[in-house]
Wavefront OBJ file of the C-alpha trace (Angstrom):
o trace
v -31.619 39.059 -85.146
v -34.015 38.952 -81.840
v -37.148 39.632 -81.086
v -38.161 40.250 -77.197
v -39.802 42.376 -75.148
v -37.776 42.088 -72.066
v -39.304 42.423 -68.327
v -38.162 44.993 -65.996
v -35.857 44.397 -63.498
v -34.407 46.443 -60.394
v -36.463 48.655 -58.357
v -34.355 51.878 -59.108
v -34.740 51.600 -63.092
v -37.831 49.855 -63.301
v -40.096 53.165 -63.459
v -37.967 54.801 -66.071
v -36.631 52.639 -68.742
v -37.968 49.779 -70.910
v -35.585 47.345 -72.755
v -36.252 45.818 -75.910
v -34.210 43.555 -78.640
v -35.607 43.648 -82.225
v -34.904 41.867 -84.954
v -37.826 40.625 -87.232
v -41.653 42.484 -86.874
v -43.126 41.360 -83.855
v -46.157 39.701 -84.586
v -49.249 38.055 -82.670
v -49.374 40.665 -79.474
v -51.957 43.001 -79.420
v -50.455 46.354 -78.791
v -51.289 49.986 -78.469
v -54.901 49.155 -78.997
v -54.293 47.523 -82.510
v -57.614 45.330 -82.082
v -59.394 49.217 -81.712
v -60.439 50.047 -85.325
v -61.254 53.642 -85.914
v -61.373 56.007 -88.808
v -58.672 57.244 -90.755
v -58.509 60.357 -92.847
v -54.759 60.595 -93.793
v -53.938 61.667 -97.724
v -51.176 60.709 -99.922
v -48.611 63.201 -99.121
v -44.452 63.376 -97.756
v -44.371 60.234 -95.871
v -42.911 62.557 -92.717
v -46.141 64.376 -92.367
v -48.591 61.060 -92.723
v -46.190 59.399 -89.895
v -47.157 62.467 -87.721
v -50.378 62.426 -88.641
v -50.849 58.841 -87.793
v -49.150 59.044 -84.788
v -51.845 62.241 -83.597
v -54.846 59.941 -84.537
v -53.217 56.938 -82.659
v -50.940 58.106 -79.838
v -48.102 55.738 -81.426
v -44.774 56.917 -81.331
v -42.901 56.538 -84.583
v -38.876 56.607 -84.169
v -36.730 56.368 -87.913
v -34.235 57.925 -89.358
v -34.821 60.864 -91.402
v -32.676 59.543 -94.494
v -35.243 56.775 -94.470
v -38.696 59.159 -95.097
v -36.964 61.811 -96.942
v -38.449 62.010 -100.254
v -41.111 59.293 -99.768
v -44.685 59.903 -100.301
v -47.081 58.106 -98.366
v -50.343 56.322 -99.872
v -53.732 57.592 -98.513
v -55.346 55.732 -95.796
v -58.989 56.411 -95.592
v -61.498 54.253 -94.078
v -62.291 52.392 -90.681
v -59.325 50.433 -90.057
v -57.253 49.139 -87.182
v -53.859 51.085 -86.020
v -51.754 48.669 -88.047
v -53.483 47.676 -91.202
v -53.746 51.631 -91.452
v -49.998 52.435 -91.137
v -49.062 49.394 -93.363
v -51.780 51.639 -96.002
v -49.806 54.248 -95.716
v -46.524 52.850 -96.418
v -47.368 51.398 -99.281
v -45.050 52.239 -101.844
v -42.381 53.507 -99.773
v -40.374 50.125 -99.484
v -40.598 50.271 -95.749
v -42.708 48.474 -93.500
v -43.020 49.014 -89.823
v -41.319 46.844 -86.502
v -42.976 47.052 -83.074
v -40.193 48.311 -80.627
v -42.234 48.877 -77.470
v -46.440 49.131 -76.374
v -46.624 52.462 -77.710
v -43.924 52.894 -80.117
v -42.721 51.850 -83.757
v -39.726 51.984 -86.214
v -39.362 51.761 -89.516
v -37.017 49.478 -91.794
v -36.765 48.870 -95.333
v -38.854 45.873 -96.447
v -37.224 42.906 -97.860
v -37.722 41.789 -101.675
v -39.462 38.629 -99.939
v -40.234 37.552 -96.541
v -37.351 35.852 -94.693
v -37.970 32.451 -93.095
v -36.741 33.796 -90.177
v -39.577 36.537 -90.298
v -41.904 34.875 -88.537
v -39.908 33.360 -85.712
v -38.379 34.975 -82.429
v -35.526 34.642 -80.240
v -36.092 35.430 -76.942
v -33.338 37.742 -75.119
v -31.604 36.016 -71.765
v -33.238 37.571 -68.858
v -29.937 37.714 -66.998
v -27.998 39.656 -69.668
v -31.214 41.560 -70.562
v -30.797 42.692 -66.849
v -27.457 43.318 -67.000
v -27.809 45.705 -70.287
v -30.667 47.512 -68.635
v -28.156 48.042 -65.862
v -25.348 49.264 -67.967
v -27.561 51.473 -69.988
v -28.761 53.177 -66.680
v -25.423 53.587 -65.281
v -24.088 55.273 -68.193
v -27.008 57.460 -69.559
v -28.500 58.823 -66.310
v -25.198 60.226 -65.083
v -25.500 62.394 -68.522
v -28.754 63.024 -68.852
v -29.181 63.952 -64.786
v -33.007 65.400 -64.554
v -34.134 64.163 -67.956
v -34.020 60.777 -67.402
v -36.887 59.346 -67.311
v -38.722 62.225 -68.809
v -37.929 62.160 -72.664
v -38.303 59.322 -75.447
v -35.176 58.269 -76.973
v -34.365 55.395 -78.702
v -31.201 53.598 -79.662
v -29.333 50.513 -81.531
v -26.390 49.238 -79.910
v -24.110 46.976 -81.871
v -22.273 44.827 -79.368
v -18.993 42.630 -79.885
v -18.534 39.441 -78.368
v -16.440 40.991 -75.575
v -19.151 43.499 -74.571
v -17.977 46.281 -76.428
v -20.411 48.558 -77.290
v -18.906 49.220 -80.801
v -21.865 51.136 -82.755
v -24.781 53.535 -81.353
v -27.174 54.650 -83.392
v -29.741 57.317 -82.032
v -33.338 56.747 -84.025
v -35.162 59.928 -84.775
v -37.662 61.110 -82.511
v -38.816 64.327 -80.912
v -35.946 64.462 -78.139
v -33.273 63.000 -79.749
v -31.833 65.916 -81.652
v -31.232 67.351 -77.791
v -30.344 64.509 -76.095
v -29.376 62.075 -78.285
v -25.474 63.214 -78.498
v -25.366 62.882 -75.023
v -26.907 58.812 -75.336
v -24.287 58.176 -77.958
v -21.379 59.694 -76.027
v -22.297 57.934 -72.675
v -22.682 54.400 -74.674
v -20.052 54.488 -77.222
v -16.792 52.289 -76.752
v -18.538 51.662 -72.704
v -18.066 47.628 -71.859
v -20.364 45.561 -70.356
v -20.768 41.582 -69.616
v -20.127 39.285 -72.711
v -23.745 39.115 -74.848
v -24.818 35.356 -75.018
v -23.095 33.192 -77.777
v -25.014 34.205 -81.154
v -26.943 37.350 -79.618
v -28.009 39.361 -82.490
v -27.269 42.551 -83.575
v -28.480 45.463 -83.327
v -30.105 45.630 -79.691
v -32.557 48.685 -79.893
v -33.297 50.061 -76.214
v -35.983 52.539 -75.934
v -36.072 55.024 -73.042
v -39.976 56.601 -72.263
v -41.244 59.069 -70.648
v -42.588 58.003 -66.761
v -44.803 60.087 -64.717
v -42.815 58.461 -61.589
v -39.361 59.361 -62.994
v -36.446 58.482 -60.104
v -33.214 59.618 -59.419
v -30.572 57.966 -61.280
v -29.136 54.815 -59.448
v -25.967 54.812 -57.531
v -23.368 51.870 -57.976
v -24.433 50.963 -54.364
v -28.111 50.301 -55.586
v -27.548 47.346 -57.746
l 1 2 3 4 5 6 7 8 9 10 11 12 13 14 15 16 17 18 19 20 21 22 23 24 25 26 27 28 29 30 31 32 33 34 35 36 37 38 39 40 41 42 43 44 45 46 47 48 49 50 51 52 53 54 55 56 57 58 59 60 61 62 63 64 65 66 67 68 69 70 71 72 73 74 75 76 77 78 79 80 81 82 83 84 85 86 87 88 89 90 91 92 93 94 95 96 97 98 99 100 101 102 103 104 105 106 107 108 109 110 111 112 113 114 115 116 117 118 119 120 121 122 123 124 125 126 127 128 129 130 131 132 133 134 135 136 137 138 139 140 141 142 143 144 145 146 147 148 149 150 151 152 153 154 155 156 157 158 159 160 161 162 163 164 165 166 167 168 169 170 171 172 173 174 175 176 177 178 179 180 181 182 183 184 185 186 187 188 189 190 191 192 193 194 195 196 197 198 199 200 201 202 203 204 205 206 207 208 209 210 211 212 213 214 215 216 217 218 219 220 221 222 223
């Protein structure tokens, strides 16, 4: 799967949308002040509550489906740690691991039984295709969300067929997902964009983040 942060494209949508394609755990990149160790005091408890406390202490959003966290208990993270080290401690024994999907956002995925050889490798997403995907997302989703576009945080995973058809849309859990996730899903499911490059892995994760400088929805004439 691809692992790449995609740069912003297009003046119209650049203030409201960041696009990422993810697969393996992002490594070797400092994000959300991960070099800044701090005190943590998160007891063993329901994993969902532990993740909330971690987010409150770090400002990092954790976008994850509830089926992964239900009935799971966290371990204790108490002491002076970097954020990712603290999160790793919380996830001990849960069978989950973290993946970065943005400068201040993570998702959780099942941990493999043994590290795969590709876990340490990254495959960049071609910038031209990333730009097309970003424009497609903006065109389809912005019209559905209206004034909320650029003011909410929603992450979706897209499975894109070889002909460019969005075959599957999965909305990750977040504060805004219950209200807006259905509209995002309806806007993208079955839509079609330019075919992806040969071998482009699925899913592609798209993260829509809040922006203080939110702009109106782009029109077709602004491309």
